N, C-alpha and C positions, 0 to 999 in steps of 0.2 A: 397116432397119439394126440391127446386135444387138451391144449393149455389155455385158460383164461389168465392173464394177467389185470391186475386191477387194483385199484387203492381204498384200502381201510376193511373191516369186519362188518359182516351184517351183524346187527344188535337184536329186529324183531326176530321172535319165534317163528310167525306164519313165513315170513321169507325163506328163514333156516329151511323150515319143511320142505317149501315149494323146493328152494335150491336141492335140498336132500334128495326129493321123491326122485329130479329129474337124472342127479348122479348115480342114483343105483339103477333108475332103468337105463341109463345110456352106458353101465359095465357089460349089459350083452354086445353092445358093439364097440367100444374101445373103449382104451385108457384114456383118462379125461383127470387132469388136476388145475385145481384153483390156486393163482398163486397170489396172496394179498399183502399187498404192499402196504408201507406205514402210513396213515394219515397224516399228512402234513400240513399246517397254516400257511405254509409258503410254497405257493403253485409250484415256483421255479423247483423246487428240492423234489417234488413228487414228480415232476417233469423227468429229471436226472434220474432218480431211482426207477422210473421205468427203464431211461435209455440202458441202464447200467445191466438191467436182465432181459432185453431183447438178446434174441440167439439170432443171429444172420442167417444159421443152417436152416430155420423154420420156415415155412408158409406163414409169414406174419399177417393178419390182417387188423387194421383200424378201425375200430367203431367212431364214426364220427358224422356229423348232419350233413358233414360236404360230398359223403359218399355215395357210392351207387347204388341204387335200391332194386331187391331182386325178388322174383314170385319164388314161395318155396321150392319149386321142382328147378327153378334156375340156381337157387343157393345148393339145393341137395347136387346139384352137377359139379357148381364148384367144387364141393368137397367131395365129391368122389373121384373128380378127376386132379383133384390135388395130391389126396392120398395116393394116386400113382406114382405119382414123381416125386414127391416127399413125404417122409412118414410121419412128420411133424408140425402141425398147425398151431398157430398161437393167436388167438384173440386175444386186444389189447382195448381194456376199455380205460376212456382217460379219466383223470380227476374232475371235481366239478365244475372246474374253468376250461375242458375239453383238451384235448390233445393238440399240442404245436406241430409246425413246420419239419423240427430234426426228429420227432417221432414219424411222423405220417413220411418224412420220404424213408424212411429205413422199413417201412412196411411195402409186402409184395402188392396189398388191395388195400382199397379204401372202400367198407361197407356202413350202409345205412339203412336203419331198421324202419326211421318214420324220421316226419319234421317235427315232431313231438321230443321233448325233453321228457326222461323218465327216471323216476329214483333210480339209484344206483342198484339197489339189492332187488328192487322190482325187474331192473333191466337183467340183472346177471338170469333171476328165472325165465324172462322172455328168451334171453339167449339159448339157454340152456335148452328150454322147451323147443327152439327151431331147430338147432341142433340135432334134439332126438327124432324130429320130426322130420331131417335130411336122412337119418340113418334107416328111418321105417321106409320113405320113399327108394333109396338106392335098393333096399332088399325087397323091393315088393310087396310090403306088408301094408294093411289095412291099418290105419289112425283117424281118429274122426275129424272131420274137415271142422 
C-alpha cells in the first residue's frame, strides 16, 4: 500500500481531476490512500499533526528540497525493492514552510523531485504521476516519455 500524507485539501477542480485520474490508474497496481491533515496557520502544529500520524512500521519517504534526486528508473527500483521488504510506503509532503528535522529523522529516505518549489496540489499530481510511471516501469509496460 502507498500512502501520501499532506496538509490541506485541494480546492481547484482541475487539480482534483488530475489527482483523481492518477488515483484511478494506480488502482490496477496498488492500494493507495491520501491522508489530508488539517491546514493550520501555526507551522509547529502542522508538524505535530504529521508526527502524530507517521507509522514507524511503514517505509517513510520525506519529500524535501534537500533530498536525493532520482531518475524515473531509479525511483521505480526504489519502490520495487522497498515493496519486497515492506508492504507500506508513506510519502510525506510537508507544509508550506517545509518539513523539519524531527520529521526527516523519522523517515527512511529523503527524496527531492526538483530544486524548484511547486504548489501543493500540483505536486500531489506530479507525485502520483511518478508513482504511476514507476509501476509501468516495474511491470515492463510502455508509457509515454
